[in-house]
C-alpha positions in Angstrom: -5.3 -21.3 7.8 -8.1 -22.9 9.8 -7.7 -24.9 13.0 -9.7 -27.0 15.4 -8.9 -27.1 19.1 -9.8 -29.7 21.7 -12.1 -28.5 24.4 -10.8 -31.1 26.8 -14.2 -32.8 27.2 -14.2 -35.1 24.2 -15.4 -32.5 21.7 -14.0 -30.0 19.3 -14.3 -26.3 19.2 -14.0 -23.9 16.2 -11.6 -21.1 16.2 -11.6 -18.1 13.9 -9.6 -18.6 10.8 -9.4 -14.9 9.6 -7.6 -12.0 11.1 -9.6 -9.5 13.1 -9.5 -6.4 11.0 -11.3 -3.1 11.1 -14.2 -3.2 8.7 -12.6 -0.8 6.1 -9.4 -2.8 6.2 -11.2 -6.0 5.9 -13.2 -4.7 3.0 -10.0 -3.8 1.2 -8.9 -7.4 1.5 -12.2 -8.8 0.5 -12.9 -10.0 4.0 -16.0 -8.8 5.8 -16.9 -11.7 8.1 -15.3 -14.0 10.7 -15.4 -17.6 9.6 -15.3 -20.4 12.2 -14.1 -23.6 10.6 -14.4 -27.0 12.1 -11.9 -29.3 10.3 -13.2 -32.8 10.4 -13.8 -34.7 7.1 -16.6 -37.3 7.1 -15.4 -40.7 8.3 -12.3 -39.3 10.1 -13.8 -37.8 13.3 -11.9 -40.1 15.6 -8.5 -39.7 14.1 -6.0 -37.6 16.1 -5.0 -34.2 14.7 -1.5 -32.8 14.9 -2.7 -29.3 15.1 -5.0 -29.6 18.1 -4.6 -27.1 20.9 -6.7 -26.8 24.0 -9.4 -24.2 24.3 -7.6 -22.4 27.1 -4.8 -21.6 24.7 -7.2 -20.5 22.1 -8.9 -18.1 24.5 -5.5 -16.8 25.6 -4.7 -16.2 22.0 -7.8 -14.1 21.6 -9.7 -16.7 19.5 -13.4 -17.2 19.7 -14.3 -20.6 20.9 -17.5 -22.6 20.0 -18.1 -26.0 21.6 -19.5 -29.0 19.7 -19.6 -32.6 21.1 -18.3 -35.6 19.2 -21.6 -37.3 19.7 -23.2 -34.6 17.6 -20.7 -35.2 14.9 -21.5 -38.9 14.9 -25.2 -38.1 14.5 -24.4 -35.7 11.6 -22.2 -38.0 9.6 -23.2 -37.5 6.0 -23.6 -40.2 3.4 -20.6 -40.6 1.2 -18.9 -43.5 -0.8 -16.5 -43.9 2.1 -19.0 -43.6 4.9 -21.6 -46.1 3.6 -23.7 -43.6 1.7 -24.5 -43.5 -2.0 -22.1 -45.7 -3.8 -20.4 -44.3 -6.9 -22.0 -42.3 -9.7 -24.0 -39.1 -9.1 -23.8 -37.8 -5.5 -26.5 -35.2 -4.6 -25.1 -31.7 -4.3 -26.1 -31.3 -0.6 -24.1 -34.4 0.2 -20.9 -33.1 -1.4 -18.2 -30.7 -0.4 -15.1 -30.4 1.7 -15.2 -29.6 5.4 -18.1 -28.6 7.4 -18.2 -24.9 8.0 -20.2 -22.8 10.4 -20.1 -19.1 10.0 -20.9 -16.3 12.3 -20.8 -12.5 11.8 -18.4 -11.0 14.2 -20.7 -7.9 14.5 -24.2 -9.4 15.1 -23.8 -13.2 15.5 -25.9 -13.7 12.3 -25.5 -17.3 11.2 -26.8 -17.9 7.7 -25.4 -21.5 7.5 -25.8 -22.6 11.1 -29.4 -23.8 10.8 -29.1 -26.0 7.7 -25.6 -27.2 8.5 -24.9 -27.2 4.8 -21.5 -28.0 3.3 -20.1 -25.0 1.3 -16.8 -24.1 -0.1 -14.8 -21.0 0.9 -15.6 -19.5 -2.5 -19.3 -19.8 -1.7 -18.8 -18.2 1.7 -17.2 -15.2 0.0 -20.1 -15.0 -2.4 -22.7 -15.1 0.4 -23.2 -12.1 2.7 -23.0 -13.6 6.2 -24.8 -10.6 7.7 -27.6 -8.6 6.1 -25.9 -5.5 7.3 -22.8 -6.3 5.2 -22.6 -5.8 1.4 -22.1 -8.5 -1.1 -18.5 -8.8 -2.1 -18.4 -11.6 -4.7 -17.7 -9.5 -7.7 -14.7 -7.9 -6.1 -12.9 -11.3 -6.4 -13.5 -11.5 -10.1 -10.5 -11.0 -12.3 -11.6 -8.1 -14.5 -8.1 -7.5 -15.6 -8.1 -10.1 -18.4 -9.3 -8.9 -21.8 -10.1 -10.7 -25.0 -6.8 -9.5 -26.5 -4.9 -11.2 -23.7 -6.4 -14.6 -24.5 -6.9 -14.1 -28.2 -4.7 -17.0 -29.3 -6.6 -19.6 -27.2 -9.9 -17.8 -27.9 -9.4 -18.3 -31.6 -9.1 -22.0 -31.0 -12.8 -22.0 -29.9 -12.0 -24.1 -26.9 -14.9 -22.5 -25.1 -17.3 -19.7 -25.7 -20.2 -17.8 -24.2 -22.9 -17.7 -26.8 -25.3 -15.3 -25.0 -27.8 -18.1 -24.4 -29.6 -18.6 -21.1 -30.7 -21.6 -19.2 -34.3 -21.9 -17.8 -33.2 -20.1 -14.6 -31.8 -17.2 -16.6 -28.2 -18.2 -15.9 -25.5 -17.9 -18.6 -24.3 -20.8 -20.7 -20.6 -21.6 -21.0 -20.0 -24.1 -23.9 -17.1 -26.4 -24.5 -17.7 -27.5 -28.1 -16.7 -30.9 -29.4 -13.1 -31.2 -30.3 -10.4 -33.9 -30.3 -7.4 -31.9 -29.2 -8.4 -30.7 -25.8 -5.0 -32.0 -24.5 -3.2 -29.5 -26.7 -4.4 -26.6 -24.7 -2.1 -25.6 -21.8 -3.8 -25.7 -18.4 -2.7 -22.1 -17.7 -4.2 -20.9 -21.0 -7.4 -22.8 -20.2 -7.5 -21.2 -16.7 -7.1 -17.7 -18.2 -9.7 -18.4 -20.8 -12.4 -19.6 -18.4 -11.6 -16.7 -16.1 -12.1 -14.3 -18.9 -15.3 -15.9 -20.2 -16.8 -15.7 -16.6 -16.6 -11.9 -16.9 -18.6 -11.7 -20.2 -22.2 -11.9 -18.9 -23.5 -9.2 -16.6 -23.2 -9.4 -12.9 -26.9 -10.0 -12.3 -26.9 -12.9 -14.8 -23.7 -14.4 -13.3 -25.4 -14.4 -9.8 -27.8 -17.0 -11.1 -24.9 -19.4 -11.7 -23.5 -20.8 -15.0 -24.7 -23.8 -16.8 -21.6 -25.4 -18.4 -22.2 -27.6 -21.5 -19.3 -29.9 -22.3 -19.5 -31.7 -25.6 -17.5 -34.9 -25.3 -18.4 -36.2 -28.7 -15.2 -36.9 -30.5 -13.2 -36.5 -27.4 -11.5 -38.9 -25.0 -13.4 -39.5 -21.8 -10.4 -39.2 -19.6 -10.1 -35.5 -20.5 -13.4 -34.7 -18.7 -12.0 -34.9 -15.1 -9.1 -32.4 -15.7 -11.5 -30.1 -17.4 -14.0 -30.2 -14.5 -11.1 -29.8 -12.0 -10.0 -26.7 -13.9 -13.5 -25.3 -13.7 -13.7 -25.9 -10.0 -10.3 -24.4 -9.2 -10.1 -21.5 -11.7 -13.6 -20.5 -12.6 -14.4 -17.5 -10.3 -18.1 -17.4 -10.8 -20.7 -19.9 -9.4 -21.4 -23.0 -11.5 -24.9 -24.4 -11.1 -24.5 -27.5 -13.2 -22.2 -29.1 -15.7 -24.0 -30.9 -18.5 -21.8 -33.4 -20.2 -22.8 -34.5 -23.7 -22.3 -38.2 -23.9 -19.3 -39.2 -26.1 -19.8 -41.3 -29.2 -18.3 -44.3 -27.4 -20.3 -43.8 -24.2 -18.8 -46.8 -22.4 -15.4 -45.0 -22.3 -16.6 -43.4 -19.2 -15.9 -46.7 -17.3 -12.2 -46.0 -17.8 -12.4 -43.0 -15.4 -13.6 -43.1 -11.8 -15.6 -40.0 -12.5 -18.1 -40.7 -9.7 -15.4 -40.5 -7.0 -14.5 -36.9 -7.9 -15.9 -34.2 -5.7 -16.9 -30.9 -7.2 -18.8 -28.0 -5.8 -21.3 -28.1 -8.6 -23.6 -30.7 -10.0 -22.7 -32.8 -13.0 -25.0 -34.6 -15.3 -24.6 -36.9 -18.3 -27.0 -36.0 -21.0 -27.5 -36.7 -24.7 -28.1 -34.0 -27.3 -31.8 -34.8 -27.2 -31.9 -34.7 -23.5 -30.1 -31.3 -23.5 -33.0 -29.7 -25.2 -35.2 -30.7 -22.3 -33.0 -28.9 -19.9 -32.2 -25.8 -22.0 -34.6 -24.2 -24.4 -33.5 -24.9 -28.1 -33.7 -21.1 -28.8 -30.8 -20.7 -26.3 -28.6 -23.4 -27.9 -26.4 -23.1 -30.9 -26.7 -25.2 -34.0 -24.1 -27.6 -32.6 -26.8 -28.8 -30.3 -29.7 -28.6 -32.7 -30.6 -25.1 -31.4 -31.6 -22.0 -33.2 -29.4 -19.4 -31.5 -27.1 -17.8 -34.1 -23.5 -17.6 -33.1 -20.5 -16.7 -35.1 -17.3 -17.0 -33.1 -15.2 -14.7 -35.4 -17.8 -12.1 -35.3 -18.1 -12.3 -31.5 -14.4 -12.0 -31.1 -14.2 -9.0 -33.4 -17.0 -7.2 -31.6 -15.7 -8.1 -28.2 -12.2 -6.9 -28.9 -13.6 -3.7 -30.3 -15.9 -3.2 -27.4 -13.1 -3.8 -24.8 -10.7 -1.6 -26.6 -13.4 1.1 -26.6 -14.1 0.6 -22.9 -10.4 0.6 -22.1 -9.7 3.7 -24.1 -12.8 5.5 -22.6 -11.8 4.5 -19.0 -8.2 5.6 -19.6 -9.4 8.9 -21.0 -11.8 9.4 -18.1 -8.9 8.7 -15.7 -6.8 11.4 -17.5 -9.7 13.8 -17.5 -10.2 13.2 -13.8 -6.5 13.8 -13.2 -7.0 17.1 -15.0 -10.0 17.8 -12.8 -7.8 17.2 -9.7 -5.3 19.7 -11.1 -8.0 22.2 -11.8 -9.5 21.7 -8.3 -6.3 22.8 -6.6 -6.8 26.0 -4.6 -3.1 26.9 -4.2 -2.1 30.1 -5.9 1.4 31.4 -6.6 2.9 34.0 -4.2 4.6 36.2 -6.8 4.0 37.8 -10.2 6.4 35.5 -12.0 4.8 32.4 -10.5 1.4 33.7 -11.5 2.5 34.4 -15.1 4.0 30.9 -15.3 0.9 29.2 -13.9 -1.3 31.1 -16.4 0.9 29.8 -19.3 0.7 26.3 -17.9 -3.1 26.7 -17.6 -3.3 27.7 -21.2 -1.4 24.5 -22.1 -3.8 22.6 -20.0 -6.7 23.8 -22.1 -4.9 22.5 -25.2 -4.8 19.1 -23.5 -8.5 19.2 -22.8 -9.2 20.3 -26.4 -7.0 17.4 -27.7 -8.8 14.8 -25.7 -10.2 12.4 -28.2 -13.8 12.5 -26.9 -15.3 12.9 -30.4 -13.3 9.9 -31.7 -14.4 7.7 -28.8 -18.0 9.0 -29.2 -18.1 8.0 -32.8 -16.7 4.6 -31.9 -19.1 4.2 -29.1 -22.1 5.2 -31.2 -21.0 2.7 -33.9 -20.9 0.0 -31.3 -24.2 1.0 -29.9 -25.7 1.1 -33.3 -24.3 -2.3 -34.0 -25.7 -3.8 -30.8 -29.1 -2.0 -30.8 -29.9 -2.6 -34.4 -28.7 -6.2 -34.3 -26.6 -5.5 -37.3 -23.4 -7.3 -36.8 -20.0 -6.9 -38.4 -20.9 -9.5 -41.0 -24.1 -7.7 -42.0 -26.4 -10.3 -40.6 -29.6 -9.4 -38.8 -28.5 -10.7 -35.4 -25.2 -10.4 -33.7 -23.6 -13.3 -31.9 -23.9 -13.2 -28.1 -26.6 -10.5 -28.4 -27.9 -10.9 -24.9 -24.5 -10.3 -23.3 -23.7 -7.4 -25.6 -27.1 -5.8 -24.9 -26.2 -5.8 -21.2 -23.2 -3.7 -22.0 -25.3 -1.0 -23.7 -25.9 1.0 -20.5 -22.2 0.9 -19.7 -21.3 2.2 -23.1 -24.0 4.9 -23.0 -22.9 5.8 -19.4 -19.2 6.1 -20.5 -20.1 8.3 -23.4 -22.3 10.5 -21.2 -19.5 10.6 -18.6 -16.9 11.5 -21.2 -19.0 14.5 -22.5 -20.1 15.6 -19.0 -16.6 15.3 -17.6 -15.1 17.3 -20.5 -17.9 19.9 -20.1 -17.2 20.1 -16.4 -13.5 20.4 -17.2 -14.2 23.4 -19.5 -16.2 25.0 -16.7 -13.5 24.3 -14.2 -10.9 25.6 -16.6 -12.7 28.9 -17.0 -13.3 29.2 -13.3 -9.6 28.5 -12.6 -8.6 30.9 -15.4 -10.6 33.6 -13.8 -9.0 32.8 -10.4 -5.5 32.8 -11.9 -6.2 36.1 -13.7 -7.4 37.6 -10.5 -4.4 36.1 -8.7 -2.1 37.7 -11.3 -3.9 41.0 -10.8 -3.5 40.6 -7.0 0.2 39.9 -7.2 0.7 42.9 -9.5 -1.3 45.0 -7.1 0.7 43.7 -4.1 4.0 44.3 -6.0 3.1 47.9 -6.8 1.8 48.5 -3.3 5.0 47.0 -1.8 7.1 49.3 -4.0 5.1 52.3 -2.5 5.5 50.9 1.0 9.2 50.7 0.4 9.3 54.2 -1.1 7.4 55.7 1.9 9.7 53.8 4.3 12.8 55.1 2.6 11.7 58.7 2.4 10.6 58.5 6.0 14.1 57.6 6.9 15.4 60.6 4.9 12.8 62.8 6.5 13.6 61.8 10.0 17.4 62.4 9.5 16.9 66.2 9.6 13.3 66.9 10.5 14.2 68.5 13.9 16.4 71.1 12.3 14.5 74.3 11.8 17.3 76.8 11.2 19.3 79.1 13.4 18.8 82.2 11.2 16.4 83.4 8.6 18.6 82.4 5.7 19.2 79.0 7.2 15.5 78.5 7.7 14.8 79.7 4.1 17.3 77.2 2.8 15.8 74.4 4.8 12.4 75.5 3.6 13.5 75.4 0.0 14.9 71.9 0.4 11.8 70.6 2.1 9.5 72.1 -0.5 11.5 70.3 -3.2 11.3 67.1 -1.2 7.6 67.5 -0.6 6.9 68.2 -4.3 8.7 65.0 -5.2 6.6 63.2 -2.6 3.4 64.6 -4.1 4.4 63.3 -7.5 4.7 59.8 -5.9 1.2 60.3 -4.5 0.0 60.1 -8.0 1.1 56.4 -8.1 -0.3 55.8 -4.6 -3.7 57.2 -5.7 -3.6 55.0 -8.8 -2.9 51.9 -6.7 -5.9 52.7 -4.5 -8.1 53.3 -7.5 -7.1 49.8 -8.8 -7.9 48.4 -5.4 -11.4 49.9 -5.6 -12.0 48.5 -9.1 -10.8 45.0 -8.1 -13.0 45.0 -5.1 -16.0 46.2 -7.0 -15.4 43.6 -9.7 -15.8 40.8 -7.1 -12.2 39.8 -6.7 -11.8 36.7 -4.5 -9.3 38.5 -2.3 -11.2 41.8 -2.1 -11.0 41.9 1.7 -7.2 41.5 1.5 -7.0 44.1 -1.2 -9.0 46.5 0.9 -6.7 45.9 3.9 -3.6 46.6 1.8 -5.2 49.8 0.4 -6.3 51.0 3.8 -2.8 50.4 5.2 -1.2 52.2 2.2 -3.5 55.1 2.6 -2.8 55.3 6.3 1.0 55.2 5.7 0.8 57.9 3.1 -1.4 60.1 5.2 1.0 59.8 8.2 3.9 60.7 5.9 2.0 63.6 4.2 0.9 64.9 7.7 4.6 64.9 8.7 5.5 66.8 5.5 2.8 69.4 6.1 3.8 69.8 9.8 7.4 70.4 8.8 6.4 72.8 6.1 4.4 74.7 8.8 7.3 74.7 11.3 9.9 75.8 8.8 7.6 78.6 7.6 7.1 79.8 11.2 10.8 79.5 11.8 11.6 81.6 8.8 9.1 84.3 9.8 10.4 84.3 13.4 14.0 84.6 12.4 13.2 87.2 9.8 11.4 89.4 12.3 13.8 88.8 15.0 16.7 89.7 12.7 14.9 92.8 11.5 14.3 93.8 15.2 17.9 93.2 16.2 19.2 95.0 13.1 17.1 98.1 14.0 18.1 98.3 17.6 21.2 100.5 17.0 19.4 102.9 14.8 16.5 103.1 17.3 19.0 103.8 20.1 20.6 106.5 18.0 17.3 108.0 17.2 16.4 108.1 20.9 19.6 109.7 22.1 21.0 111.9 19.3 20.6 115.7 18.9 19.7 118.4 21.2 16.2 119.4 22.3 14.2 121.8 20.0 13.6 125.3 21.5 10.5 126.1 19.6 7.2 124.7 20.9 6.1 123.5 17.4 9.4 121.7 17.0 9.0 120.1 20.4 5.6 118.9 19.7 6.8 117.4 16.4 9.7 115.8 18.1 7.5 114.3 20.8 5.2 112.9 18.1 8.1 111.3 16.2 9.4 109.9 19.5 6.0 108.3 20.3 5.8 106.9 16.8 9.2 105.3 17.2 8.1 103.7 20.4 5.0 102.3 18.8 7.2 101.0 15.9 9.6 99.3 18.3 6.8 97.9 20.4 5.1 96.5 17.4 8.3 94.8 16.2 8.9 93.4 19.5 5.3 92.1 19.9 5.5 90.4 16.6 8.8 88.7 17.4 7.5 87.7 20.8 4.2 86.3 19.4 5.9 84.4 16.6 8.5 83.0 19.0 5.8 81.9 21.5 3.7 80.3 18.7 6.8 78.4 17.4 7.7 77.3 20.9 4.2 76.1 21.5 4.4 73.9 18.3 7.8 72.6 19.2 6.9 71.9 22.8 3.3 70.6 22.3 2.5 67.6 24.6 2.0 64.1 23.2 -1.8 63.4 23.0 -3.6 60.1 22.1 -4.7 61.7 18.8 -1.2 62.2 17.5 0.5 59.3 19.2 0.9 57.5 15.8 2.2 60.6 14.1 5.6 60.3 12.4 7.0 63.2 14.4 5.2 62.3 17.7 8.5 61.5 19.4 10.6 64.2 17.7 13.1 65.9 20.0 13.1 69.7 19.2 15.0 70.6 22.4 18.0 72.0 20.4 15.7 74.1 18.2 13.8 75.3 21.4 17.0 76.5 23.0 17.9 78.4 19.8 14.5 80.1 19.7 14.7 81.0 23.4 18.1 82.5 22.9 16.8 84.8 20.2 13.8 85.7 22.2 15.9 86.6 25.2 18.2 88.7 23.1 15.3 90.6 21.5 13.8 91.1 25.0 17.1 92.5 26.3 17.4 95.0 23.4 13.7 95.9 23.8 14.2 96.7 27.4 17.3 98.8 26.7 15.5 100.7 23.9 12.5 101.3 26.2 14.8 102.8 28.8 16.6 105.1 26.4 13.3 106.0 24.8 11.7 106.8 28.2 14.6 109.1 29.2 14.3 111.1 26.0 10.6 111.3 26.4 11.0 112.8 29.9 13.4 115.4 28.6 11.1 116.3 25.6 8.1 116.8 27.8 10.1 118.9 30.3 11.3 121.2 27.6 7.8 121.4 26.3 6.5 122.5 29.7 9.3 125.1 29.9 8.3 126.5 26.5 4.7 126.7 27.5 5.6 128.5 30.8 7.8 131.1 28.9 5.1 131.7 26.5 2.6 132.4 29.3 5.0 134.8 30.9 5.6 136.7 27.8 1.9 137.1 27.2 1.5 138.5 30.9 4.2 141.4 30.3 6.8 140.3 32.8 10.1 139.7 31.2 11.7 136.6 32.4 15.2 135.6 31.8 15.7 132.2 30.5 18.3 130.1 32.1 21.4 129.6 30.2 21.6 126.6 27.9 
């Protein structure tokens, strides 16, 4: 993983041993710094390395190069049993370790270890923020997945325990009690056990480093080295010091070359009496003449109950949060059936929320809190075992309970908000469905209307028949308007009630109203045209039907001989003229008005009218034909009438002349008839 490269000038350079990753990706992998590792163990500086590469190759590979001369290495050789330093026994912690490591932040060149040139392990590097700008990441490497139930068999063996005691620094105490069968425990079980016990104290306490007490009384001395090795390799938290209680046969330690072993933590041989000088007796159990009460069975029962509660609470919170995500969805169904189905599913969702065992977990949490806060353990004693560690969990339990209640309360609120939205969505889809039906109805009836809307009748009876059909059609359409009016009233109520789609509802309502008004205007226009057509054809037919009688009245019979009869005949003849003229004027005016309607030009105001592009040319030709026919008969009648008028007036003049002659005494002979 780490390499050194030769710089070609008798020295060594450090190359980066970690991938260059973007900061978020590096954080996901627990890697926030760039570590430069110089691999040279003390006493082996001059030995050739099989993995050396030159600095040019390192730079070409994109590695960061840092020069260090071999002479500097010789000056910095540290004391060790191999290098002529302290011989055997206890080696000071600052003189132990593996390889020398210099670290540098890839972002700001911060070098926390560079000044003191201390030897640290890679685990210590990950526990130390190399740059003040980067967060501490140590706890992210802890195995929080192991629970008491997972290691319960080996936990019951009381191979090791965390009593809740603290050393004088405030660090937690991990105890390996005296036992003669350490070798019976499998290494994997021991690893899992110490990994689990490292997670029992709070994070703040773990940061101070563990004090490990190993009671070797009654045990074989050769078991201590494998145990210490297991602690170094498998214990995820920092160990400050391992205090080894001298065995009964203390000289057994000579059988093991304990002093040659290298650990990242200090080790010290102490007696029980000497232990009380390093750790306050109030923080030691009665195994070491201390006064700290500890009952392993009680601790396990409470720990299992506590972890089961936390696991259940976290699982329930996860489920509730999943429900929150479901309720936070903003998608709505697009049809009525989908809305109805989603409302049913939403009702089922409420049942799930109501069935969430928040009350049961609350009772269990309150029982645990009462047990911890009142120091009333499961056994009824006045102080629970491991009280300090359990007390540190109180805020987490209280926080979980508060979170459970607040999450469920928030779920209730979100459920009601979502319920309101779904109800409004259902109303909207119903409204859209009804509006769509009316749009379809208007569109269908428009098609029916446009099929014959330019036909206005070629006769009075035809026009009346068309008028009757249209009136029936218009009446049915007005019945449909009741539904349209109801839909628009619903739109107004939904908008006034604060519907989330009020703008959309208003747009649909306005469009429906416009479509209806356009259709209704076309119905009214056709009603007007058919009425005018019926009147025109009625009067034109009346005029044409009276032409023959009028002609006969103008041409039949002889002229009266008496003056009084002549005057009466002239009066009747004039009345006939006025009658014919009036009939013609009405036909002419109605025809002109009808033609004006049928031939009106398209204006911007009626460009969107349903009949704006209607082609009435056929109807116009029919009307013009009738008008021309009426005009022809009117002119013929006027000619006949004028001829008889002249004759009547001439006869009247003759009668007046004869009367004047008779009154003067001169007999005049009338011309023969």
